[in-house]
Residue frames as a rotation matrix with the C-alpha (Angstrom) as fourth column:
MET 1
0.193 -0.277 -0.941 130.49
-0.955 0.169 -0.245 131.20
0.227 0.946 -0.232 105.25
PHE 2
-0.820 -0.571 0.050 131.81
-0.561 0.783 -0.268 128.15
0.114 -0.248 -0.962 107.11
ARG 3
-0.438 0.745 0.503 128.29
-0.221 0.453 -0.864 127.14
-0.871 -0.490 -0.034 108.15
TRP 4
0.450 0.619 -0.644 127.09
-0.761 -0.113 -0.639 127.48
-0.468 0.777 0.420 104.56
ILE 5
-0.246 -0.637 -0.731 129.88
-0.880 0.463 -0.107 125.18
0.406 0.617 -0.674 103.31
ILE 6
-0.918 -0.077 0.389 129.07
-0.291 0.796 -0.531 122.54
-0.269 -0.600 -0.753 105.96
ALA 7
-0.027 0.992 0.122 125.36
-0.358 0.104 -0.928 122.72
-0.933 -0.069 0.352 105.11
SER 8
0.353 0.113 -0.929 126.14
-0.933 -0.035 -0.359 122.34
-0.073 0.993 0.093 101.40
LEU 9
-0.654 -0.677 -0.337 128.31
-0.679 0.722 -0.132 119.27
0.333 0.143 -0.932 102.03
LEU 10
-0.730 0.449 0.515 125.62
-0.170 0.610 -0.774 117.65
-0.662 -0.653 -0.369 104.16
LEU 11
0.289 0.885 -0.366 123.05
-0.610 -0.124 -0.783 118.28
-0.738 0.449 0.503 101.44
VAL 12
0.030 -0.370 -0.929 125.28
-0.953 0.270 -0.138 116.66
0.302 0.889 -0.345 98.80
LEU 13
-0.909 -0.413 0.060 125.90
-0.406 0.842 -0.356 113.62
0.097 -0.348 -0.933 101.01
TRP 14
-0.412 0.839 0.354 122.19
-0.244 0.273 -0.931 113.29
-0.878 -0.470 0.092 101.81
CYS 15
0.414 0.573 -0.707 121.18
-0.813 -0.115 -0.570 113.53
-0.408 0.811 0.419 98.15
GLY 16
-0.332 -0.620 -0.711 123.80
-0.846 0.529 -0.066 110.98
0.417 0.580 -0.700 97.12
GLY 17
-0.936 0.019 0.352 122.58
-0.201 0.791 -0.577 108.52
-0.289 -0.611 -0.737 99.74
SER 18
-0.040 0.999 0.019 118.98
-0.408 0.001 -0.913 109.04
-0.912 -0.044 0.408 98.65
VAL 19
0.191 0.063 -0.980 119.83
-0.981 0.040 -0.189 108.31
0.027 0.997 0.070 95.01
ASN 20
-0.749 -0.552 -0.367 121.47
-0.536 0.830 -0.154 105.02
0.389 0.081 -0.918 96.00
ALA 21
-0.833 0.443 0.331 118.47
-0.069 0.510 -0.858 104.12
-0.548 -0.738 -0.394 98.15
LEU 22
-0.102 0.877 -0.469 115.83
-0.826 -0.337 -0.451 104.82
-0.554 0.342 0.759 95.49
ALA 23
-0.269 0.118 0.956 114.14
0.314 0.949 -0.028 101.95
-0.911 0.292 -0.292 93.72
GLU 24
-0.775 0.142 -0.616 113.48
-0.620 -0.363 0.696 101.82
-0.125 0.921 0.369 90.02
THR 25
-0.137 0.839 0.526 109.94
-0.263 0.482 -0.836 100.63
-0.955 -0.253 0.155 89.31
PHE 26
-0.930 -0.103 -0.354 109.18
-0.369 0.270 0.889 98.40
0.004 0.957 -0.289 86.34
MET 27
-0.022 0.986 0.163 105.58
-0.764 0.089 -0.639 97.74
-0.645 -0.139 0.751 85.25
VAL 28
-0.464 -0.126 0.877 104.78
0.198 0.950 0.241 94.31
-0.864 0.285 -0.416 83.80
ASP 29
-0.480 0.262 -0.837 104.11
-0.852 -0.367 0.373 94.31
-0.210 0.892 0.400 80.06
ALA 30
0.093 0.622 0.778 101.26
-0.383 0.743 -0.548 91.79
-0.919 -0.247 0.307 79.71
ASP 31
0.832 0.270 -0.485 101.64
-0.531 0.136 -0.836 91.58
-0.160 0.953 0.257 75.93
GLN 32
0.184 -0.870 -0.457 105.23
-0.697 0.212 -0.685 90.34
0.693 0.445 -0.567 76.29
SER 33
-0.580 -0.392 0.714 104.84
-0.811 0.359 -0.462 88.23
-0.075 -0.847 -0.526 79.44
GLU 34
0.157 0.625 -0.765 103.65
-0.559 0.694 0.453 84.66
0.814 0.357 0.458 79.88
ILE 35
-0.317 -0.123 0.940 102.84
-0.838 0.501 -0.217 82.20
-0.445 -0.857 -0.262 82.64
ARG 36
-0.016 0.254 -0.967 102.77
-0.735 0.653 0.183 78.59
0.678 0.714 0.176 81.42
ILE 37
-0.050 0.122 0.991 101.44
-0.868 0.485 -0.104 75.67
-0.494 -0.866 0.081 83.49
LEU 38
-0.375 -0.135 -0.917 102.13
-0.662 0.732 0.162 72.03
0.649 0.668 -0.364 82.59
LEU 39
0.170 0.521 0.837 99.85
-0.886 0.452 -0.102 69.31
-0.432 -0.724 0.538 83.96
TYR 40
-0.635 -0.515 -0.576 100.81
-0.708 0.686 0.168 65.65
0.308 0.514 -0.800 83.60
LYS 41
0.468 0.854 -0.227 98.70
-0.750 0.520 0.409 62.51
0.467 -0.021 0.884 83.48
GLU 42
-0.760 -0.627 0.173 99.12
-0.641 0.678 -0.360 59.29
0.108 -0.385 -0.917 85.44
GLY 43
0.071 0.791 0.608 97.25
-0.723 0.461 -0.515 56.06
-0.687 -0.403 0.604 86.13
ALA 44
-0.303 -0.204 0.931 96.80
0.182 0.947 0.267 52.65
-0.935 0.250 -0.250 84.50
LEU 45
0.318 0.518 0.794 94.82
0.886 0.135 -0.443 54.10
-0.337 0.844 -0.416 81.58
SER 46
0.244 -0.264 -0.933 96.89
0.064 -0.956 0.287 57.27
-0.968 -0.130 -0.216 81.23
PRO 47
-0.791 -0.536 0.294 97.92
0.319 0.048 0.946 56.38
-0.521 0.843 0.133 77.63
LEU 48
-0.198 0.813 0.547 94.30
0.964 0.062 0.257 57.20
0.175 0.579 -0.796 76.72
ALA 49
0.702 0.443 -0.558 94.51
0.602 -0.787 0.133 60.66
-0.380 -0.430 -0.819 78.28
HIS 50
0.456 -0.497 0.738 96.49
0.482 -0.559 -0.675 63.86
0.748 0.664 -0.015 77.62
ASN 51
-0.391 -0.556 -0.734 99.02
0.869 -0.486 -0.095 66.09
-0.303 -0.675 0.673 79.31
HIS 52
0.615 0.735 0.284 97.85
0.782 -0.616 -0.100 69.70
0.102 0.283 -0.954 79.36
VAL 53
-0.653 -0.748 0.118 99.33
0.742 -0.663 -0.102 73.14
0.154 0.021 0.988 78.68
ILE 54
0.549 0.814 -0.188 97.65
0.835 -0.529 0.150 76.15
0.023 -0.240 -0.971 80.32
VAL 55
-0.536 -0.786 0.307 98.84
0.812 -0.580 -0.068 79.66
0.232 0.213 0.949 79.48
SER 56
0.605 0.635 -0.480 98.11
0.685 -0.722 -0.092 83.20
-0.405 -0.273 -0.873 80.65
ASN 57
-0.406 -0.660 0.632 99.17
0.846 -0.533 -0.012 86.27
0.345 0.530 0.775 78.66
ALA 58
0.385 0.611 0.691 97.41
0.184 -0.785 0.591 88.67
0.904 -0.100 -0.415 81.02
VAL 59
0.073 -0.462 -0.884 99.97
0.979 0.203 -0.025 88.95
0.191 -0.863 0.467 83.82
GLY 60
0.621 0.126 0.774 99.88
0.063 -0.992 0.111 92.23
0.782 -0.020 -0.623 85.74
GLY 61
0.779 -0.281 -0.561 102.01
0.608 0.121 0.784 93.74
-0.153 -0.952 0.266 88.45
HIS 62
0.782 -0.559 0.275 105.27
-0.411 -0.795 -0.446 95.53
0.468 0.235 -0.852 89.10
ILE 63
0.485 -0.749 -0.451 108.90
0.824 0.564 -0.051 94.98
0.293 -0.347 0.891 90.07
GLU 64
0.936 -0.263 0.235 110.89
-0.320 -0.913 0.253 97.35
0.148 -0.312 -0.939 92.26
VAL 65
0.536 -0.825 -0.180 114.66
0.711 0.556 -0.431 97.12
0.455 0.103 0.884 91.93
PHE 66
0.903 -0.419 -0.088 117.17
-0.269 -0.715 0.645 98.70
-0.334 -0.559 -0.759 94.32
PRO 67
0.754 -0.613 -0.237 120.36
-0.060 0.295 -0.954 98.52
0.654 0.733 0.185 92.21
GLN 68
-0.190 -0.892 0.411 122.61
-0.557 -0.246 -0.793 99.31
0.808 -0.380 -0.450 95.16
ASP 69
-0.690 0.039 0.722 120.76
-0.673 0.332 -0.661 97.11
-0.265 -0.943 -0.203 97.65
ILE 70
-0.639 0.393 -0.661 119.24
-0.398 0.567 0.721 94.06
0.658 0.724 -0.207 95.93
PRO 71
-0.805 0.347 -0.481 117.71
0.563 0.703 -0.435 92.55
0.187 -0.621 -0.761 99.14
LYS 72
-0.638 0.604 -0.478 115.38
-0.057 -0.656 -0.753 95.55
-0.768 -0.453 0.453 99.29
SER 73
-0.807 0.318 -0.498 113.97
-0.559 -0.134 0.818 94.72
0.193 0.939 0.286 95.85
SER 74
-0.524 0.716 0.461 110.44
-0.055 0.512 -0.857 93.32
-0.850 -0.474 -0.229 95.58
PHE 75
-0.899 0.317 -0.302 107.75
-0.335 -0.052 0.941 92.29
0.282 0.947 0.153 93.14
GLN 76
-0.402 0.847 0.348 104.06
-0.189 0.295 -0.937 91.57
-0.896 -0.443 0.041 92.94
LEU 77
-0.942 0.108 -0.319 102.26
-0.295 0.191 0.936 89.68
0.162 0.976 -0.148 90.16
THR 78
-0.206 0.921 0.330 98.59
-0.458 0.208 -0.864 88.96
-0.865 -0.329 0.380 89.47
ILE 79
-0.985 -0.025 -0.170 97.17
-0.161 0.486 0.859 86.39
0.062 0.873 -0.483 87.06
PRO 80
-0.176 0.982 0.073 93.40
-0.935 -0.143 -0.325 86.53
-0.309 -0.125 0.943 86.34
VAL 81
-0.561 -0.084 0.823 92.22
-0.105 0.994 0.029 82.92
-0.821 -0.070 -0.567 86.29
THR 82
0.528 0.819 0.227 89.68
0.188 0.148 -0.971 83.64
-0.828 0.555 -0.076 83.55
SER 83
0.446 -0.446 -0.776 92.59
-0.835 -0.519 -0.182 84.61
-0.322 0.729 -0.604 81.28
LEU 84
-0.311 -0.669 0.675 93.86
-0.409 0.735 0.540 81.03
-0.858 -0.108 -0.502 81.21
ILE 85
0.272 0.265 -0.925 94.09
-0.959 0.155 -0.237 79.44
0.081 0.952 0.296 77.75
VAL 86
0.194 -0.093 0.977 93.83
-0.468 0.866 0.175 75.64
-0.862 -0.491 0.125 77.73
ASP 87
-0.065 -0.304 0.950 95.66
0.403 0.863 0.304 73.38
-0.913 0.403 0.067 75.27
ASP 88
0.645 0.144 -0.751 96.10
-0.541 -0.609 -0.581 75.83
-0.540 0.780 -0.315 72.43
PRO 89
0.931 -0.255 0.261 97.64
0.358 0.777 -0.518 73.82
-0.071 0.576 0.815 69.53
LYS 90
0.528 -0.772 0.354 100.54
-0.162 -0.501 -0.850 76.27
0.833 0.392 -0.390 69.22
HIS 91
0.259 -0.407 0.876 101.40
-0.960 -0.205 0.188 75.96
0.103 -0.890 -0.444 72.90
ARG 92
0.764 0.064 0.641 101.23
-0.236 0.954 0.185 72.17
-0.600 -0.293 0.745 72.75
GLN 93
0.873 -0.462 0.155 103.49
0.326 0.318 -0.890 72.11
0.362 0.828 0.428 69.72
GLU 94
0.373 -0.750 0.547 106.02
-0.590 -0.646 -0.484 74.31
0.716 -0.142 -0.684 71.52
GLU 95
0.364 -0.200 0.910 106.19
-0.861 0.301 0.410 71.83
-0.356 -0.932 -0.063 74.42
GLY 96
-0.288 -0.580 -0.762 106.90
-0.879 0.476 -0.030 68.95
0.380 0.661 -0.647 72.04
GLU 97
-0.540 0.004 -0.842 107.13
-0.024 1.000 0.020 65.35
0.842 0.031 -0.539 73.21
GLY 98
-0.804 0.335 -0.491 104.37
0.588 0.327 -0.740 64.37
-0.087 -0.884 -0.460 75.60
PHE 99
-0.253 0.719 -0.648 102.11
0.020 -0.666 -0.746 67.13
-0.967 -0.202 0.154 74.30
ASP 100
-0.880 -0.222 -0.420 101.89
-0.390 -0.166 0.906 66.11
-0.271 0.961 0.060 70.65
SER 101
-0.598 0.762 0.250 98.40
0.782 0.623 -0.025 64.58
-0.174 0.181 -0.968 70.87
GLU 102
-0.792 0.379 0.479 95.54
-0.010 -0.792 0.611 66.63
0.611 0.479 0.631 69.45
ILE 103
-0.643 0.649 -0.406 92.70
0.589 0.081 -0.804 67.94
-0.489 -0.756 -0.435 71.61
SER 104
-0.260 0.626 0.735 89.52
0.848 -0.215 0.483 69.12
0.461 0.750 -0.475 69.92
PRO 105
-0.709 0.040 0.704 88.20
-0.141 -0.986 -0.085 72.67
0.691 -0.160 0.705 70.48
SER 106
0.374 0.920 0.118 85.15
-0.378 0.035 0.925 71.27
0.847 -0.390 0.361 72.27
ASP 107
0.522 -0.263 -0.812 87.36
0.705 0.669 0.236 69.27
0.481 -0.695 0.534 74.65
GLN 108
-0.620 -0.757 0.203 89.52
0.551 -0.605 -0.575 72.35
0.558 -0.245 0.793 75.24
GLN 109
-0.348 0.581 0.736 86.44
-0.470 -0.787 0.399 74.31
0.811 -0.207 0.547 76.25
GLU 110
0.673 0.631 -0.385 85.16
-0.041 0.552 0.833 71.53
0.738 -0.545 0.397 78.50
ILE 111
0.081 -0.748 -0.659 88.53
0.883 0.361 -0.301 71.21
0.463 -0.557 0.689 80.26
ARG 112
-0.758 -0.377 0.533 88.71
0.187 -0.908 -0.376 74.97
0.625 -0.185 0.758 80.77
GLN 113
0.072 0.879 0.472 85.18
-0.512 -0.374 0.774 75.14
0.856 -0.297 0.423 82.18
THR 114
0.681 0.123 -0.722 85.91
0.409 0.753 0.515 72.28
0.607 -0.646 0.463 84.60
MET 115
-0.298 -0.926 -0.232 89.10
0.803 -0.112 -0.585 74.02
0.516 -0.360 0.777 85.70
LEU 116
-0.709 0.040 0.704 87.24
-0.163 -0.981 -0.109 77.23
0.686 -0.192 0.702 86.60
GLU 117
0.297 0.939 -0.171 84.53
-0.056 0.196 0.979 75.48
0.953 -0.281 0.111 88.61
GLU 118
0.689 0.143 0.710 84.21
-0.646 -0.322 0.692 75.33
0.327 -0.936 -0.130 92.40
ASP 119
0.960 -0.258 0.109 86.16
0.167 0.840 0.517 72.08
-0.225 -0.478 0.849 92.89
ILE 120
0.270 -0.908 0.320 89.27
0.929 0.159 -0.333 73.37
0.252 0.388 0.887 91.11
LEU 121
-0.691 -0.666 0.281 89.99
0.602 -0.745 -0.286 77.13
0.400 -0.028 0.916 90.91
ALA 122
0.085 0.818 -0.569 86.59
0.952 -0.236 -0.197 78.48
-0.295 -0.524 -0.799 92.02
ALA 123
-0.630 -0.478 0.612 86.99
0.712 -0.671 0.209 81.44
0.311 0.567 0.763 89.67
ASN 124
0.245 0.812 0.529 83.81
0.389 -0.582 0.714 83.17
0.888 0.031 -0.458 90.88
LYS 125
0.935 0.107 -0.339 85.18
0.354 -0.197 0.914 83.43
0.031 -0.975 -0.222 94.43
PHE 126
0.314 -0.919 -0.239 88.89
0.202 -0.181 0.963 83.72
-0.928 -0.350 0.128 93.70
PRO 127
0.962 0.268 0.043 89.38
0.101 -0.207 -0.973 85.57
-0.252 0.941 -0.226 90.41
GLU 128
0.602 -0.796 -0.066 93.15
-0.623 -0.415 -0.663 86.01
0.500 0.440 -0.746 90.70
VAL 129
0.652 -0.627 -0.426 96.31
0.740 0.649 0.179 84.13
0.164 -0.432 0.887 91.50
THR 130
0.872 -0.364 0.328 98.82
-0.378 -0.925 -0.022 86.41
0.312 -0.105 -0.944 93.25
VAL 131
0.403 -0.837 -0.369 102.54
0.834 0.503 -0.229 86.21
0.377 -0.215 0.901 93.87
ARG 132
0.870 -0.135 0.474 104.15
-0.274 -0.932 0.238 88.60
0.410 -0.337 -0.848 96.39
SER 133
0.079 -0.944 -0.321 107.84
0.161 0.330 -0.930 88.55
0.984 0.022 0.178 97.20
ARG 134
0.952 0.056 -0.301 109.15
0.304 -0.038 0.952 88.16
0.042 -0.998 -0.053 100.73
THR 135
0.384 -0.898 -0.214 112.91
-0.106 -0.273 0.956 88.16
-0.917 -0.345 -0.200 100.20
VAL 136
0.975 -0.220 -0.007 115.29
0.008 0.065 -0.998 88.68
0.220 0.973 0.065 97.28
SER 137
0.469 -0.882 0.046 118.97
-0.237 -0.075 0.968 87.73
-0.851 -0.465 -0.245 97.29
GLN 138
0.675 -0.327 -0.661 121.67
-0.715 -0.068 -0.696 87.60
0.182 0.943 -0.280 94.63
ILE 139
0.467 -0.540 0.700 123.60
-0.065 0.769 0.636 84.34
-0.882 -0.342 0.324 94.20
LYS 140
-0.552 -0.730 0.403 126.29
0.495 0.102 0.863 84.88
-0.671 0.676 0.305 91.55
GLU 141
-0.988 0.143 -0.058 124.43
-0.131 -0.580 0.804 85.71
0.082 0.802 0.592 88.33
HIS 142
-0.372 0.901 -0.224 121.06
0.528 0.404 0.747 84.49
0.763 0.159 -0.626 89.64
LEU 143
-0.504 0.347 0.791 118.45
-0.761 -0.612 -0.216 85.88
0.410 -0.710 0.572 91.99
GLU 144
-0.673 0.365 -0.643 116.88
0.493 0.870 -0.024 83.66
0.551 -0.333 -0.765 94.61
THR 145
-0.559 0.572 0.601 113.53
-0.634 -0.761 0.135 84.69
0.535 -0.305 0.788 96.04
THR 146
-0.808 0.549 -0.213 110.97
0.577 0.664 -0.475 83.55
-0.120 -0.507 -0.854 98.57
SER 147
-0.783 0.606 0.142 107.39
-0.434 -0.695 0.574 84.53
0.447 0.387 0.807 97.77
ASP 148
-0.560 0.751 0.350 103.84
-0.106 0.354 -0.929 84.09
-0.821 -0.558 -0.119 98.98
VAL 149
-0.918 0.315 -0.240 101.74
-0.203 0.146 0.968 82.40
0.340 0.938 -0.070 96.30
THR 150
-0.546 0.806 0.229 97.97
-0.339 0.037 -0.940 82.58
-0.766 -0.591 0.253 96.71
ILE 151
-0.817 0.371 -0.441 95.72
-0.315 0.354 0.881 80.22
0.483 0.859 -0.172 94.74
LYS 152
-0.049 0.912 -0.408 92.06
0.263 0.406 0.875 79.67
0.964 -0.064 -0.260 95.56
GLY 153
0.652 0.372 0.660 92.44
-0.385 -0.588 0.711 81.78
0.653 -0.718 -0.240 98.70
LYS 154
0.912 -0.400 -0.095 95.25
0.320 0.546 0.774 79.65
-0.257 -0.736 0.626 100.15
THR 155
0.709 -0.704 0.029 98.73
-0.625 -0.647 -0.437 81.12
0.327 0.292 -0.899 100.53
ARG 156
0.863 -0.502 0.046 101.91
0.440 0.794 0.419 79.07
-0.247 -0.342 0.907 100.52
PRO 157
0.413 -0.798 -0.439 105.61
-0.501 -0.602 0.622 80.06
-0.761 -0.037 -0.648 100.58
LEU 158
0.919 -0.133 0.370 107.69
0.376 0.571 -0.730 79.39
-0.114 0.810 0.575 97.50
LYS 159
0.149 -0.935 -0.323 111.43
-0.117 -0.341 0.933 79.50
-0.982 -0.101 -0.160 96.80
THR 160
0.892 0.195 0.409 112.44
0.385 0.148 -0.911 80.32
-0.238 0.970 0.057 93.24
ARG 161
-0.255 -0.954 -0.157 115.63
0.464 -0.263 0.846 80.89
-0.849 0.143 0.509 91.27
LEU 162
0.788 0.591 -0.173 115.29
0.209 -0.521 -0.827 83.65
-0.580 0.615 -0.534 88.68
GLU 163
-0.295 -0.780 0.551 117.22
0.927 -0.095 0.362 84.48
-0.230 0.618 0.751 85.54
LEU 164
0.631 0.512 -0.583 117.27
0.443 -0.855 -0.271 88.25
-0.637 -0.087 -0.766 85.17
SER 165
-0.446 -0.748 0.491 118.49
0.883 -0.276 0.380 90.51
-0.148 0.603 0.784 82.40
GLN 166
0.442 0.545 -0.713 118.09
0.394 -0.832 -0.392 94.19
-0.806 -0.108 -0.582 81.61
GLN 167
-0.437 -0.490 0.754 118.41
0.899 -0.244 0.363 96.07
0.006 0.837 0.547 78.35
GLY 168
-0.743 0.125 0.658 117.94
0.033 -0.974 0.223 99.76
0.669 0.187 0.719 78.87
SER 169
-0.561 0.610 0.560 114.50
-0.826 -0.462 -0.324 100.34
0.061 -0.644 0.763 80.33
ILE 170
0.440 0.730 -0.523 113.33
-0.695 0.646 0.316 96.74
0.568 0.225 0.791 79.80
LEU 171
-0.446 -0.489 0.750 113.69
-0.863 0.457 -0.215 94.07
-0.237 -0.743 -0.626 82.48
SER 172
0.230 0.479 -0.847 113.24
-0.631 0.736 0.245 90.35
0.741 0.478 0.472 81.74
VAL 173
-0.403 -0.263 0.877 112.77
-0.867 0.415 -0.274 87.67
-0.292 -0.871 -0.395 84.39
SER 174
0.294 0.500 -0.815 112.37
-0.716 0.680 0.159 83.97
0.634 0.536 0.557 83.68
GLY 175
-0.734 -0.519 0.438 112.44
-0.679 0.572 -0.460 80.63
-0.012 -0.636 -0.772 85.46
SER 176
-0.008 0.748 -0.663 110.41
-0.344 0.621 0.704 77.59
0.939 0.233 0.253 86.42
VAL 177
-0.693 -0.124 0.710 109.11
-0.721 0.111 -0.684 76.03
0.006 -0.986 -0.166 89.60
LYS 178
-0.565 0.513 -0.646 107.15
0.180 0.841 0.510 72.98
0.805 0.172 -0.568 90.75
LEU 179
-0.582 0.494 0.646 104.03
-0.812 -0.395 -0.429 73.19
0.043 -0.775 0.631 92.93
LYS 180
-0.919 0.375 -0.122 101.40
0.379 0.925 -0.008 70.77
0.110 -0.053 -0.992 94.20
GLN 181
-0.354 0.877 0.324 97.67
-0.096 -0.379 0.920 71.25
0.930 0.294 0.219 93.73
SER 182
0.279 0.505 -0.817 96.94
0.688 0.488 0.537 69.72
0.670 -0.712 -0.211 97.14
GLU 183
-0.629 -0.582 -0.516 98.94
0.778 -0.460 -0.429 72.50
0.012 -0.671 0.741 98.84
PHE 184
-0.948 0.316 0.035 96.23
-0.310 -0.943 0.120 74.92
0.071 0.103 0.992 97.73
GLY 185
-0.457 0.807 0.374 93.25
-0.314 0.247 -0.917 72.76
-0.832 -0.536 0.141 98.64
ILE 186
0.168 0.465 -0.869 92.77
-0.984 0.021 -0.180 71.47
-0.066 0.885 0.460 95.09
GLU 187
0.088 -0.079 0.993 92.13
-0.188 0.978 0.095 67.77
-0.978 -0.195 0.071 94.60
PRO 188
-0.740 -0.451 -0.499 93.59
-0.550 -0.020 0.835 66.62
-0.387 0.892 -0.233 91.27
ILE 189
0.230 0.870 -0.437 91.02
-0.969 0.164 -0.184 65.38
-0.089 0.466 0.880 88.77
SER 190
-0.815 -0.409 0.411 90.58
-0.401 0.909 0.111 61.59
-0.419 -0.074 -0.905 88.83
LEU 191
0.090 0.838 -0.538 88.45
-0.996 0.083 -0.039 59.49
0.012 0.539 0.842 86.48
PHE 192
0.509 0.226 -0.831 87.41
-0.446 0.894 -0.030 55.85
0.736 0.386 0.556 86.21
LEU 193
0.989 -0.021 -0.144 88.36
0.135 0.494 0.859 54.91
0.053 -0.869 0.491 89.78
GLY 194
0.587 -0.796 -0.148 91.73
-0.390 -0.439 0.809 56.58
-0.709 -0.417 -0.568 89.48
THR 195
0.318 -0.482 0.817 92.86
0.706 0.695 0.136 54.76
-0.633 0.533 0.561 86.37
ILE 196
-0.057 -0.358 0.932 93.14
0.765 -0.616 -0.190 58.19
0.642 0.702 0.309 84.70
LYS 197
0.743 0.300 -0.599 94.12
0.633 -0.605 0.482 61.18
-0.218 -0.737 -0.640 86.81
VAL 198
0.627 -0.524 0.576 96.13
-0.040 -0.760 -0.648 64.36
0.778 0.383 -0.498 86.86
GLN 199
-0.125 -0.764 -0.633 99.35
0.792 0.308 -0.528 64.33
0.598 -0.567 0.566 88.85
ASP 200
0.665 0.326 -0.672 99.32
0.718 -0.526 0.455 66.40
-0.205 -0.786 -0.584 92.01
GLU 201
-0.094 -0.806 -0.585 102.61
0.364 -0.575 0.733 68.10
-0.927 -0.144 0.347 91.10
PHE 202
0.759 0.287 0.584 102.63
0.646 -0.220 -0.731 70.57
-0.081 0.932 -0.352 88.24
VAL 203
-0.335 -0.942 -0.004 105.24
0.891 -0.318 0.324 72.78
-0.306 0.104 0.946 86.58
VAL 204
0.824 0.493 -0.278 105.03
0.388 -0.850 -0.358 76.55
-0.412 0.187 -0.892 86.18
LYS 205
-0.293 -0.861 0.415 107.25
0.952 -0.225 0.207 78.26
-0.085 0.456 0.886 83.61
PHE 206
0.699 0.565 -0.439 107.33
0.536 -0.820 -0.202 82.04
-0.474 -0.094 -0.876 83.51
HIS 207
-0.467 -0.749 0.470 108.79
0.879 -0.451 0.154 84.79
0.097 0.484 0.869 81.39
ILE 208
0.554 0.635 -0.538 108.03
0.733 -0.678 -0.046 88.28
-0.394 -0.369 -0.842 82.67
VAL 209
-0.417 -0.603 0.680 108.89
0.804 -0.593 -0.033 91.44
0.423 0.533 0.732 80.75
ALA 210
0.514 0.543 -0.664 108.60
0.793 -0.597 0.126 94.76
-0.328 -0.591 -0.737 82.58
ARG 211
0.054 -0.410 0.910 109.27
0.698 -0.636 -0.328 98.33
0.714 0.653 0.252 81.49
SER 212
-0.732 -0.423 -0.533 110.64
0.680 -0.500 -0.537 101.15
-0.039 -0.756 0.654 83.58
SER 213
0.350 0.931 -0.109 107.89
0.931 -0.358 -0.070 103.50
-0.104 -0.077 -0.992 84.72
ALA 214
-0.022 -0.448 -0.894 110.33
0.302 -0.855 0.421 106.39
-0.953 -0.261 0.154 84.38
ASN 215
-0.935 -0.353 0.036 109.99
0.117 -0.211 0.970 106.27
-0.335 0.912 0.239 80.57
């Protein structure tokens, strides 16, 4: 009897520890998630050019959360480069000042085609942008992460502060970060001897919605 009681206690303790150690997996809901890239113009003739808004609503991936041990949490995201939408009027209107100029549908298509070509994203060789977490830490109400970002086959580390909220089985993560095209072997577009060009630095805004795979 004594041995049975001891065995039962050990089983309860083991199960309780396992529950605390288990991660909850959330799958990204592409329909509710968005990656938004802002490109800015510069140069002597930049008043004749446009800033650009590029959006993807085809984000895939998953987030694993260890509620009792946040540093063990992780995430992985993929963004198909052919999903990118260039200068949609609605997106430009949402960004407001600096993006209020109109760009014709034919120019939108031309910009998108140029962006997918070998010199920029090389979509035929590198069809996805990926983000894989390295570390996750909680700083007050925020999460701070370091990740590996891979664009055009080149991987660079990235530190990001995330705003995170959860309502039932739905997890929302949002934030913004600045990157440089040159860090990924991309030379910013330059026209007319550099009098019109795209800034090397660009802004990425993201809002990721993920749903618990347990439901």
